[in-house]
Each structure stands twice: as C-alpha cells, then as structure tokens.
C-alpha positions as a printed NumPy array, in Angstrom:
array([[ -2.786,  31.577,   1.35 ],
       [ -4.828,  33.753,  -0.847],
       [ -2.761,  36.4  ,  -2.302],
       [ -4.225,  39.163,  -0.28 ],
       [ -2.785,  37.435,   2.846],
       [  0.735,  36.822,   1.312],
       [  0.742,  40.769,   0.544],
       [ -0.076,  41.721,   4.629],
       [  2.558,  39.231,   5.576],
       [  5.323,  41.194,   2.92 ],
       [  4.252,  44.649,   4.241],
       [  5.031,  43.851,   7.813],
       [  8.532,  42.308,   6.514],
       [ 11.82 ,  44.205,   6.308],
       [ 14.176,  42.81 ,   3.908],
       [ 12.088,  40.46 ,   1.759],
       [ 14.418,  39.41 ,  -0.984],
       [ 12.544,  39.761,  -4.385],
       [ 14.193,  38.226,  -7.637],
       [ 12.951,  37.929, -11.013],
       [ 12.99 ,  33.985, -12.203],
       [ 14.012,  35.208, -15.331],
       [ 17.699,  32.543, -16.593],
       [ 17.155,  31.663, -12.572],
       [ 17.311,  28.565, -10.546],
       [ 13.967,  28.641,  -8.173],
       [ 14.211,  26.975,  -4.712],
       [ 11.271,  26.788,  -2.728],
       [ 12.267,  26.939,   1.032],
       [ 10.327,  25.062,   3.062],
       [  9.92 ,  24.994,   6.916],
       [  7.353,  22.142,   7.786],
       [  5.343,  24.513,   9.998],
       [  4.037,  27.911,  10.636],
       [  5.15 ,  31.431,   9.601],
       [  5.333,  31.587,  12.854],
       [  8.304,  29.231,  14.22 ],
       [  9.389,  29.384,  10.637],
       [ 10.826,  32.839,  11.156],
       [ 12.124,  32.103,  14.714],
       [ 14.337,  29.739,  13.485],
       [ 18.236,  30.984,  12.202],
       [ 18.542,  28.643,   9.732],
       [ 15.596,  29.457,   7.64 ],
       [ 17.034,  33.353,   7.369],
       [ 20.431,  31.757,   7.05 ],
       [ 19.555,  29.694,   4.435],
       [ 17.628,  32.306,   2.391],
       [ 20.276,  34.54 ,   2.415],
       [ 22.497,  32.428,   1.311],
       [ 20.966,  31.063,  -1.649],
       [ 19.991,  34.355,  -2.451],
       [ 22.985,  35.515,  -2.496],
       [ 24.242,  33.192,  -5.796],
       [ 22.823,  35.828,  -8.878],
       [ 21.66 ,  32.823, -10.185],
       [ 19.653,  31.424,  -7.845],
       [ 15.987,  32.591,  -6.606],
       [ 14.841,  31.16 ,  -2.978],
       [ 11.368,  31.824,  -1.756],
       [ 10.151,  30.708,   1.463],
       [  7.51 ,  28.549,   2.349],
       [  5.47 ,  27.428,   5.61 ],
       [  2.904,  25.298,   6.619],
       [ -1.093,  26.093,   5.301],
       [ -2.669,  26.826,   8.39 ],
       [ -6.137,  26.29 ,   6.135],
       [ -6.432,  23.001,   3.68 ],
       [ -5.087,  25.475,   0.799],
       [ -2.137,  23.949,  -1.23 ],
       [  1.363,  25.464,  -0.158],
       [  2.503,  29.277,  -1.946],
       [  5.669,  30.796,  -1.609],
       [  5.306,  33.953,   0.748],
       [  7.754,  35.964,  -1.921],
       [  5.391,  35.401,  -5.255],
       [  2.653,  33.213,  -4.35 ],
       [  3.548,  29.77 ,  -6.383],
       [  3.1  ,  26.697,  -5.426],
       [  5.536,  24.264,  -4.995],
       [  5.661,  22.463,  -8.354],
       [  6.75 ,  25.345,  -9.973],
       [ 10.079,  25.231,  -8.716],
       [ 12.601,  23.197,  -9.622],
       [ 13.669,  22.24 ,  -6.524],
       [ 11.669,  21.943,  -2.928],
       [ 14.468,  22.459,  -0.262],
       [ 13.323,  21.643,   3.621],
       [ 14.487,  22.665,   6.693],
       [ 13.271,  20.561,   9.267],
       [ 15.092,  21.212,  13.075],
       [ 11.85 ,  19.067,  14.831],
       [ 10.623,  15.152,  14.646],
       [  7.448,  16.042,  14.5  ],
       [  7.458,  17.848,  11.668],
       [  7.853,  15.073,   9.709],
       [  4.371,  14.66 ,   9.451],
       [  4.343,  17.242,   7.066],
       [  6.463,  16.24 ,   4.712],
       [  4.253,  13.797,   2.248],
       [  1.207,  15.67 ,   2.736],
       [  2.979,  19.445,   1.609],
       [  3.874,  17.079,  -1.637],
       [  0.828,  15.154,  -2.201],
       [ -1.09 ,  18.77 ,  -2.254],
       [  1.495,  20.129,  -4.869],
       [  1.098,  17.084,  -7.132],
       [  4.856,  15.929,  -6.125],
       [  4.872,  12.491,  -5.312],
       [  5.819,  11.93 ,  -1.687],
       [  8.583,   9.065,  -2.287],
       [ 12.001,   9.942,  -4.145],
       [ 11.679,   6.538,  -6.118],
       [  7.889,   7.66 ,  -7.459],
       [  9.315,  11.034,  -8.963],
       [ 10.485,  11.51 , -12.655],
       [ 12.594,  13.987, -14.372],
       [  9.048,  15.801, -14.627],
       [  9.212,  16.82 , -10.897],
       [ 11.288,  18.987,  -8.62 ],
       [ 14.405,  18.132,  -6.721],
       [ 13.325,  17.111,  -3.621],
       [ 16.242,  17.918,  -0.984],
       [ 16.233,  18.637,   3.302],
       [ 19.017,  19.78 ,   5.527],
       [ 18.973,  20.735,   9.503],
       [ 20.081,  19.105,  12.73 ],
       [ 17.576,  16.282,  12.503],
       [ 19.057,  15.652,   9.408],
       [ 21.854,  15.318,  10.238],
       [ 22.109,  13.094,  13.381],
       [ 19.195,  10.59 ,  12.03 ],
       [ 17.79 ,  11.397,   8.183],
       [ 16.646,   7.464,   7.645],
       [ 13.07 ,   7.401,   9.489],
       [ 12.678,  10.544,   6.239],
       [ 15.083,   9.371,   3.891],
       [ 12.574,   8.142,   1.69 ],
       [ 10.447,  11.301,   0.911],
       [ 13.841,  12.654,  -0.302],
       [ 16.254,  12.902,  -3.958],
       [ 18.91 ,  13.941,  -1.42 ],
       [ 20.168,  14.906,   2.064],
       [ 22.692,  17.543,   3.368],
       [ 24.652,  16.141,   6.235],
       [ 26.128,  19.238,   7.817],
       [ 26.163,  22.872,   7.89 ],
       [ 24.392,  24.667,   5.58 ],
       [ 27.168,  27.189,   4.839],
       [ 29.564,  24.825,   3.035],
       [ 27.026,  22.346,   1.357],
       [ 24.947,  25.145,  -0.304],
       [ 27.844,  25.666,  -2.715],
       [ 28.143,  22.492,  -4.457],
       [ 24.26 ,  22.551,  -4.567],
       [ 24.19 ,  25.621,  -6.356],
       [ 27.426,  23.959,  -8.485],
       [ 25.298,  21.174,  -9.525],
       [ 21.198,  23.123,  -9.826],
       [ 23.519,  25.203, -12.875],
       [ 26.019,  22.8  , -14.441],
       [ 23.955,  22.395, -16.955],
       [ 20.125,  23.908, -18.675],
       [ 17.662,  22.537, -18.428],
       [ 17.949,  20.821, -14.722],
       [ 18.145,  17.189, -14.987],
       [ 16.866,  16.054, -11.371],
       [ 19.266,  12.577, -12.489],
       [ 22.451,  14.533, -12.884],
       [ 21.838,  16.096, -10.321],
       [ 21.713,  13.636,  -8.115],
       [ 24.393,  11.664,  -9.536],
       [ 26.991,  15.173,  -8.915],
       [ 26.137,  15.306,  -5.022],
       [ 26.089,  12.048,  -4.594],
       [ 29.933,  11.979,  -5.185],
       [ 29.656,  15.297,  -3.103],
       [ 31.443,  15.671,   0.316],
       [ 27.752,  15.839,   3.371],
       [ 25.448,  14.915,   0.566],
       [ 23.542,  12.115,   1.287],
       [ 21.714,  10.289,  -1.861],
       [ 19.622,   7.76 ,  -0.528],
       [ 19.486,   5.778,  -4.28 ],
       [ 23.349,   6.221,  -4.542],
       [ 25.018,   3.058,  -3.494],
       [ 27.501,   3.472,  -0.387],
       [ 30.626,   2.194,   0.488],
       [ 31.108,   4.216,   3.726],
       [ 29.528,   6.757,   5.791],
       [ 28.749,  10.054,   4.833],
       [ 30.777,  12.594,   7.165],
       [ 29.017,  16.104,   8.327],
       [ 30.425,  18.994,   7.026],
       [ 31.327,  22.194,   9.036],
       [ 32.299,  25.677,   9.092],
       [ 35.8  ,  25.863,  10.28 ],
       [ 35.721,  29.529,  10.08 ],
       [ 32.609,  31.755,  11.147],
       [ 34.226,  34.532,  10.823],
       [ 33.833,  33.896,   6.691],
       [ 29.594,  34.123,   6.95 ],
       [ 26.731,  35.915,   8.148],
       [ 24.388,  33.577,  10.243],
       [ 21.97 ,  36.396,  11.478],
       [ 18.692,  37.625,  10.741],
       [ 17.839,  38.023,   7.007],
       [ 14.092,  39.285,   7.345],
       [ 12.824,  41.429,   9.89 ],
       [  8.856,  40.589,  10.963],
       [  6.36 ,  41.539,  14.345],
       [  4.69 ,  38.116,  13.695],
       [  7.439,  36.312,  15.056],
       [  8.532,  34.431,  18.855],
       [ 11.598,  37.121,  18.306],
       [  9.469,  40.14 ,  17.338],
       [ 11.529,  42.802,  14.923],
       [ 14.647,  41.747,  16.206],
       [ 18.016,  41.328,  14.898],
       [ 19.208,  37.786,  15.858],
       [ 22.915,  37.166,  14.706],
       [ 24.919,  33.525,  16.21 ],
       [ 27.239,  34.175,  18.78 ],
       [ 29.215,  30.729,  18.623],
       [ 28.254,  27.148,  17.191],
       [ 28.639,  23.828,  19.71 ],
       [ 29.037,  23.804,  23.185],
       [ 32.377,  22.968,  24.796],
       [ 30.121,  20.744,  27.766],
       [ 29.812,  17.794,  26.591],
       [ 26.64 ,  17.27 ,  28.498],
       [ 25.652,  14.004,  27.554],
       [ 21.616,  14.33 ,  26.562],
       [ 22.227,  17.373,  24.288],
       [ 22.249,  17.069,  20.358],
       [ 23.419,  20.405,  19.504],
       [ 26.495,  20.024,  21.978],
       [ 27.736,  16.909,  19.838],
       [ 26.591,  17.68 ,  16.686],
       [ 28.211,  20.699,  16.368],
       [ 31.16 ,  19.901,  17.884],
       [ 34.099,  21.674,  17.611],
       [ 32.683,  24.769,  19.699],
       [ 33.586,  27.628,  17.243],
       [ 32.766,  31.948,  18.254],
       [ 33.06 ,  34.57 ,  16.548],
       [ 35.753,  37.544,  16.836],
       [ 34.067,  40.336,  18.486],
       [ 34.98 ,  42.552,  15.695],
       [ 32.892,  40.323,  13.291],
       [ 29.902,  40.556,  15.898],
       [ 30.094,  44.228,  15.88 ],
       [ 30.349,  44.777,  12.402],
       [ 27.074,  41.944,  12.453],
       [ 25.439,  44.136,  14.612],
       [ 25.314,  47.21 ,  13.032],
       [ 23.952,  46.073,  10.044],
       [ 21.397,  44.776,  12.056],
       [ 20.786,  48.202,  14.189],
       [ 20.297,  50.329,  10.968],
       [ 17.104,  48.17 ,  10.872],
       [ 15.871,  47.835,  14.265],
       [ 17.328,  48.25 ,  17.954],
       [ 16.543,  45.085,  18.68 ],
       [ 19.478,  42.561,  19.073],
       [ 19.017,  38.471,  20.074],
       [ 22.205,  37.064,  19.966],
       [ 22.221,  33.005,  19.583],
       [ 23.951,  29.691,  20.174],
       [ 23.668,  26.795,  22.214],
       [ 26.768,  28.146,  24.553],
       [ 26.587,  31.62 ,  24.07 ],
       [ 28.152,  32.545,  27.597],
       [ 30.943,  30.781,  27.176],
       [ 32.122,  33.213,  24.793],
       [ 35.176,  35.125,  26.441],
       [ 33.915,  38.167,  24.996],
       [ 30.409,  38.331,  25.449],
       [ 30.636,  41.136,  28.497],
       [ 32.383,  43.464,  25.831],
       [ 29.642,  43.031,  23.298],
       [ 26.816,  43.495,  25.254],
       [ 28.69 ,  46.903,  26.719],
       [ 29.297,  47.542,  23.462],
       [ 25.648,  46.915,  22.417],
       [ 23.838,  48.38 ,  25.09 ],
       [ 26.102,  51.775,  24.034],
       [ 25.114,  52.133,  20.59 ],
       [ 21.484,  51.875,  22.189],
       [ 20.374,  48.3  ,  21.751],
       [ 18.201,  46.085,  23.66 ],
       [ 19.749,  42.901,  23.999],
       [ 18.144,  39.346,  23.928],
       [ 20.754,  35.983,  25.045],
       [ 18.859,  32.846,  24.006],
       [ 20.727,  30.784,  27.038],
       [ 22.872,  31.676,  29.917],
       [ 24.182,  28.563,  31.651],
       [ 23.468,  29.362,  36.052],
       [ 27.693,  29.476,  36.053],
       [ 27.978,  31.933,  33.673],
       [ 25.703,  34.439,  34.623],
       [ 27.492,  37.805,  36.117],
       [ 25.642,  41.255,  37.296],
       [ 26.719,  42.848,  34.34 ],
       [ 25.088,  40.346,  31.653],
       [ 21.701,  40.405,  34.354],
       [ 22.17 ,  44.222,  34.682],
       [ 22.549,  45.378,  30.885],
       [ 19.263,  42.28 ,  29.661],
       [ 17.116,  43.925,  32.906],
       [ 18.244,  47.467,  31.617],
       [ 17.518,  45.693,  27.83 ],
       [ 14.24 ,  45.228,  28.976],
       [ 14.465,  41.789,  29.479],
       [ 11.934,  40.376,  31.697],
       [ 12.459,  36.95 ,  31.465],
       [ 15.366,  34.997,  31.999],
       [ 15.553,  31.512,  31.292],
       [ 17.75 ,  29.09 ,  34.116],
       [ 18.199,  24.872,  33.064],
       [ 19.232,  23.05 ,  35.579],
       [ 17.732,  19.883,  33.938],
       [ 18.352,  17.657,  36.776],
       [ 17.129,  18.229,  40.79 ],
       [ 20.186,  16.673,  42.219],
       [ 24.132,  17.422,  42.043],
       [ 24.462,  13.36 ,  41.838],
       [ 22.194,  13.15 ,  38.504],
       [ 24.249,  16.693,  36.895],
       [ 26.922,  14.824,  37.686],
       [ 25.591,  11.709,  35.164],
       [ 24.617,  14.008,  32.757],
       [ 27.926,  16.391,  32.83 ],
       [ 25.525,  19.609,  33.745],
       [ 28.195,  19.946,  36.481],
       [ 26.399,  22.509,  37.921],
       [ 26.223,  22.645,  41.885],
       [ 23.474,  23.492,  43.91 ],
       [ 25.613,  26.432,  45.262],
       [ 25.493,  27.606,  42.214],
       [ 22.057,  27.679,  41.639],
       [ 21.375,  29.163,  44.785],
       [ 24.064,  32.186,  43.438],
       [ 22.83 ,  32.432,  40.424],
       [ 19.011,  32.719,  41.766],
       [ 20.145,  35.265,  44.46 ],
       [ 21.96 ,  37.692,  41.665],
       [ 18.298,  37.414,  39.858],
       [ 16.938,  38.683,  43.092],
       [ 19.463,  41.79 ,  43.439],
       [ 18.451,  42.775,  39.95 ],
       [ 14.709,  42.171,  40.872],
       [ 14.067,  39.997,  37.796],
       [ 10.346,  39.94 ,  37.511],
       [  9.662,  36.472,  35.602],
       [ 12.623,  33.235,  35.381],
       [ 12.024,  29.917,  33.839],
       [ 13.204,  26.664,  35.115],
       [ 13.703,  23.635,  32.663],
       [ 14.517,  20.488,  34.071],
       [ 13.741,  16.691,  32.422],
       [ 12.091,  13.52 ,  33.403],
       [ 13.124,  10.415,  32.825],
       [ 16.937,  10.734,  32.352],
       [ 19.696,   8.011,  33.224],
       [ 19.537,   7.208,  36.375],
       [ 17.228,   8.672,  37.599],
       [ 15.789,   8.166,  41.09 ],
       [ 12.871,   9.643,  43.031],
       [ 15.141,  10.959,  45.355],
       [ 16.076,  13.2  ,  42.128],
       [ 12.902,  13.928,  41.87 ],
       [ 12.073,  15.861,  44.838],
       [ 15.493,  17.398,  44.404],
       [ 13.133,  19.201,  41.767],
       [ 10.859,  19.977,  44.277],
       [ 13.256,  20.893,  47.043],
       [ 15.088,  23.32 ,  44.514],
       [ 12.564,  24.661,  43.498],
       [ 10.7  ,  25.738,  46.642],
       [ 14.152,  26.775,  47.766],
       [ 14.756,  29.572,  44.204],
       [ 10.46 ,  30.411,  45.5  ],
       [ 12.727,  31.34 ,  48.421],
       [ 15.042,  34.029,  47.358],
       [ 12.398,  35.629,  45.026],
       [  9.123,  35.785,  46.81 ],
       [  8.262,  38.273,  43.759],
       [  9.192,  36.977,  41.071],
       [  6.644,  35.278,  38.508],
       [  7.994,  30.716,  38.06 ],
       [  7.158,  28.758,  34.565],
       [  8.386,  25.583,  35.578],
       [  8.971,  23.683,  32.36 ],
       [  8.818,  19.391,  33.078],
       [ 10.032,  17.951,  29.773],
       [ 10.324,  14.038,  28.929],
       [ 13.576,  13.298,  28.115],
       [ 14.266,  11.492,  25.258],
       [ 17.371,  10.098,  23.548],
       [ 19.044,  11.239,  20.245],
       [ 21.189,   9.736,  17.843],
       [ 24.2  ,  11.133,  18.153],
       [ 24.881,  11.401,  21.913],
       [ 26.247,   9.421,  24.965],
       [ 22.615,   8.09 ,  25.401],
       [ 21.562,   7.208,  22.141],
       [ 20.745,   3.44 ,  23.31 ],
       [ 18.948,   4.684,  26.087],
       [ 15.447,   3.376,  26.969],
       [ 12.816,   6.029,  26.758],
       [ 11.374,   6.052,  30.176],
       [  7.956,   4.241,  30.217],
       [  4.896,   6.661,  29.738],
       [  3.235,   6.005,  33.262],
       [  7.004,   6.685,  35.096],
       [  6.855,  10.333,  33.062],
       [  3.221,  11.036,  34.001],
       [  3.558,  10.051,  37.837],
       [  6.378,  12.094,  38.683],
       [  4.585,  15.787,  36.24 ],
       [  2.342,  15.144,  39.036],
       [  3.876,  14.454,  41.801],
       [  6.203,  17.233,  41.49 ],
       [  3.584,  19.608,  40.002],
       [  1.21 ,  18.981,  43.07 ],
       [  3.955,  19.055,  45.237],
       [  4.501,  23.235,  43.923],
       [  1.16 ,  24.278,  43.485],
       [  1.197,  25.486,  46.799],
       [  3.313,  28.171,  46.142],
       [  1.877,  29.558,  42.617],
       [  4.32 ,  28.264,  40.351],
       [  3.427,  27.389,  37.168],
       [  4.066,  24.133,  35.813],
       [  4.008,  22.739,  31.891],
       [  4.348,  19.54 ,  31.273],
       [  5.486,  18.594,  27.836],
       [  3.31 ,  15.521,  26.732],
       [  5.003,  12.507,  27.128],
       [  3.162,  10.225,  24.819],
       [  4.168,  12.675,  21.858],
       [  7.668,  12.096,  23.617],
       [  7.564,   8.825,  22.979],
       [  6.616,   9.504,  19.229],
       [  9.645,  11.846,  19.337],
       [ 11.944,   9.471,  20.641],
       [ 10.584,   6.903,  17.714],
       [ 11.442,   9.084,  15.259],
       [ 14.602,  10.336,  16.129],
       [ 15.929,   7.11 ,  16.3  ],
       [ 13.892,   5.034,  13.534],
       [ 14.205,   3.75 ,  10.459],
       [ 13.384,   3.742,   7.028],
       [ 10.597,   1.984,   7.594],
       [  8.922,   5.134,   9.557],
       [  8.368,   6.945,   5.953],
       [  5.754,   4.802,   5.08 ],
       [  3.786,   5.431,   8.636],
       [  4.797,   9.07 ,   8.071],
       [  3.126,   9.241,   5.074],
       [ -0.388,   7.087,   6.664],
       [ -0.492,  10.01 ,   9.507],
       [ -1.167,  12.913,   7.456],
       [ -0.111,  16.486,   8.684],
       [ -2.495,  17.232,  11.605],
       [ -1.466,  13.58 ,  13.451],
       [ -3.277,  12.475,  16.562],
       [ -1.8  ,   9.764,  18.752],
       [ -4.592,   7.33 ,  17.644],
       [ -3.942,   8.146,  14.147],
       [ -0.239,   7.729,  14.64 ],
       [ -0.89 ,   4.39 ,  16.457],
       [ -2.942,   2.98 ,  13.305],
       [ -0.509,   3.903,  10.865],
       [  2.193,   2.049,  12.968],
       [  0.006,  -1.109,  12.668],
       [ -1.098,  -0.997,   9.246],
       [  2.895,  -1.06 ,   8.068],
       [  3.584,  -3.721,  10.925],
       [  5.984,  -1.761,  12.62 ],
       [  6.85 ,  -2.036,  16.243],
       [  7.534,   1.455,  18.356],
       [  8.74 ,  -0.723,  20.821],
       [ 12.055,  -1.402,  19.062],
       [ 12.454,   2.263,  19.177],
       [ 12.1  ,   3.065,  22.362],
       [ 13.693,   0.478,  24.069],
       [ 17.28 ,   1.275,  21.512],
       [ 17.226,  -1.703,  19.77 ],
       [ 17.545,  -2.215,  15.745],
       [ 17.955,  -5.278,  13.744],
       [ 20.518,  -6.666,  13.541],
       [ 21.844,  -3.993,  16.469],
       [ 23.341,  -2.098,  14.544],
       [ 21.364,   2.049,  14.381],
       [ 20.204,   3.305,  11.384],
       [ 21.906,   6.196,  11.652],
       [ 25.354,   4.404,  10.837],
       [ 24.645,   5.717,   7.451],
       [ 25.831,   9.301,   8.801],
       [ 29.632,  10.051,  10.497],
       [ 29.01 ,  12.632,  12.552],
       [ 32.755,  13.243,  13.643],
       [ 32.237,  12.111,  16.909],
       [ 32.78 ,   8.025,  17.057],
       [ 30.556,   5.476,  18.486],
       [ 33.229,   3.805,  20.97 ],
       [ 33.571,   7.95 ,  22.206],
       [ 30.021,   8.026,  22.425],
       [ 30.004,   4.304,  24.567],
       [ 32.133,   5.215,  27.143],
       [ 30.574,   8.773,  27.923],
       [ 27.383,   6.725,  28.31 ],
       [ 29.553,   4.275,  31.057],
       [ 30.888,   7.009,  32.645],
       [ 27.206,   8.266,  33.148],
       [ 26.263,   5.162,  35.035],
       [ 29.586,   5.544,  36.796],
       [ 28.965,   9.347,  37.959],
       [ 32.709,   9.741,  35.947],
       [ 33.631,  13.676,  35.457],
       [ 35.553,  14.224,  32.438],
       [ 37.01 ,  17.863,  30.649],
       [ 34.558,  19.071,  28.583],
       [ 35.34 ,  18.506,  24.861],
       [ 37.122,  15.333,  25.302],
       [ 36.562,  14.421,  21.851],
       [ 36.902,  16.867,  18.693]])
C-alpha cells in the first residue's frame, strides 16, 4: 500500500489514533483479511482502543494487502518488522492462510521456534483462537484464551516491565498469567478462558468510523455478550458463556458518544433481542434522531415496535434464521422456534412492508433427513406467500462442527450430500423468484478441518499460501502427510481432541450430554451450565 493510499484511507476515517512512538511499545494489530472486513469487526476496534488507552503503548492497524507488497500500518505506513509486537486478531478459520505469508513478507520467520531476540513478539487472539488454538499455535509466541478486556492489561504489564523488551522474558511472564497460552512452555493443566464479568466497566464500541466498511459510518456498540439460548451448533453461545448484558444507562452514555459523530447506531451481540430493555433503548435512540440497526433478531423476539423502529431508521432488510426446515430438527439443535412463530414473524414483516428479507438455513445438521430439506422448501414457500412483493434472499450454509460445542465430535456430512441438497432446494425455489446463495461445500470442509485440527496443520497452512485454492490446499496436505478425513470424521490420535489444551468453562461431559440429547430430541433449559 503506497503512501498516497494510506493518506486516502485515513482522510476518510474519523477517530484514527495517531501517537508518537518515542518511549512507547509499538504494537501492530493485524486483521488477516481486507480493510473492509477488518473495520467491520468490533473486536478490532475494541483491542485498538484498549491498547492505545495505555500511555506507554502505541497500536496501529494492519490489514491484508490487496497486492503483492508487504503489509504496512494504516497510521504511519510502517512495515510489520518495525513493531515490537505483532498481534493478530482472528475471527475466521479461513483467515489462517494469511498468517505465514504476512510474516514472511515482513522478514519475520513464520514459526515461533525459528525466531530469536531480534524478531518481534508474535501473538494472537479472537474467537477461533479461544475455541481451538492448536492448528496455528506453532506460528505464535503466545495466544490469548479469552476476552481482550481482561487479557490486555497483563500483556501490557509484561511488555513494559523492562527496557529493552526481551521476547523470552515476556513469554515467561505470559506463561504464568491466567488466560495466556505459550506453546513453547510446559503445561500441567489446560489454560482457562478469561472473561469480563462486568461489561459496564468496558466500552466495546467503534473507535474509528469509515465509509469503507460493511457498516458504513455506523457507530457499533455491543449490547450484550454471549447467548442464553444454548443452540447446540453455535460457537458464540458456548464460547462466551455466561450471557452478560450492559445496563440501559451505560448503553445510553455510549450511544451519546457515538451520536456526536454519526446518526447511525448499530446494536451488536449474539442475542441482542434478549436484552430486557432493548425496546426502551431503541425508543430512546429514535428520540435522539438515530438511525438504528440490529445485528441479530430471533424470530420469537420480534415485536411490532422493534420492526417499526428499524423500518423508520431506513432499514431495508431484516434477517431471519430458522436454521432448519422442521420443528423436529430445530428441537434437536435446541433452536426452539415453531412454525407458528415463523408465520407470526413473517406476518409482522408484511404489516410493516419490509422490502427485503434474508433467510438463513444450514444443511447437514446432526439427525437431518430428506424430510427436513423438504421442510425448508415448504417454509420458504409459505414466507413468499405472506410477502409476495418483498425480495427474499436465501442463504444455504453447510453445517461445520466447531470445537467447544455439543457437536464438536460430530462428523461433517459428505460433500455429495451438501451439493445434492443445495441443488434440490435451489431448483424447487427458482420459480418463486427467490435468490439462493450457496456456500461452497468444499471450502466448508476446509473450514471443518481447521476448526478441529492440531499442530500438524500449521505446516500445511504455510505451504498453501495467502491465496489458497482447493488444489494448493490438497497438495499441501499430501506433502505434509496429513489426512483431512480424520478431522472431518471427528477422530484424533488417542481419541483426545487437540483443543483440550484450553478450558472454555464448559465441561466436556456437559457437551457430550447435550450431543446425546440432540439425538434424543430432548429439550433442556437455556444455559443449563454456566
């Protein structure tokens, strides 16, 4: 990225933090994907603001270059190897491919074992790292297992304890700190996930506003964290337990800070609609002249007031996620939404003349049958009947089992099944004028391997490169002698999943019981275990 590109990007931003480097520890916060996606990620904003809140630190953002040039920071245009610390924020498994190439292009050895005191400290955090850090552990000197609000302070303490900064000393200190996994250090017990218990003590909001993102010039603010519903497929629902929410007064204060810069307010969280004061917050925001958007709304939590506020705010699209086509399968995955509730929600959208509806379904869920697939077609046909003039977009995603969920040991469905069922649903709905988007089953399988893999995959990733194809991925697997089928089947040497190196706070026995209940179609109370 050339100097004039940096200047153009910064010129379109509000809130960019520029700090002099003198006497400070410089940290490159790397999102291993595009600027557009990275600046849509609230975690990037949170860590960027948090690190820069310490006077002795300076944090600058780095994104995956769109050309062959080495990555450089947005704030000063410096290359990665100028920084004392390179901190990756990783939210998606397919972003793993960019880690080694980004480091190599900067002259930093990609594997921790190859680095010495002349190299930056390389660390990582994010949801993927929390769930199963092992496929990328060999790349990193330390990995954050938990939430940044509680893990950044001990990191800063370790980085600023002495001058100059010594990699080995920092790694030794982090190895003793709760929530930090240092792969080179011996471990007698799993690293326990750390969490922020009082969200009111932290502002998880946008720091930089930019039009060059999915949420253009929108002030994002986290309303709640985690989810109390306990859907058995959902990583966020288990990884961020227990469900925590911010108070209405704190949310208003945070929103006022955002309204000083933009009229667009985005309410974020895995279960925003479960906040008991959401309607009061949205009503207040509308009174302040805000245009409100909400990241996720459960079908059974929709109200006329919420839909009316979203439409009045200029919202042209509302997303509904039935996930499965039958009540039986929804009970099995603990997505306890009935057909009657789906019909009621659709009628509500029709009353408010919502112009566009997005529908999300998964293919290949545990216990799924052909009848469940026919149920998707039936449900969408009924929704079309109630919304004859709306544009309906259907997303069909292959189910990928994730570490730390009840389905963590479940085998991923065969590629042929995904392809056949996606094609059948698309064919049946084509006459209704419904747009059907189909996620690639092949790339979903790659994601499945990375989600449940071990350290051997690091060398496969390094071989594949930053712009992987299915062919280069397959060649890298073969070159390293790694069988992807083992991970897809949910099998590991000795029968012990590699992610048992971390303790997410939910016991393996509880997850196993939940998986058994799925087969038996048993319902359990929400958040049966903290």
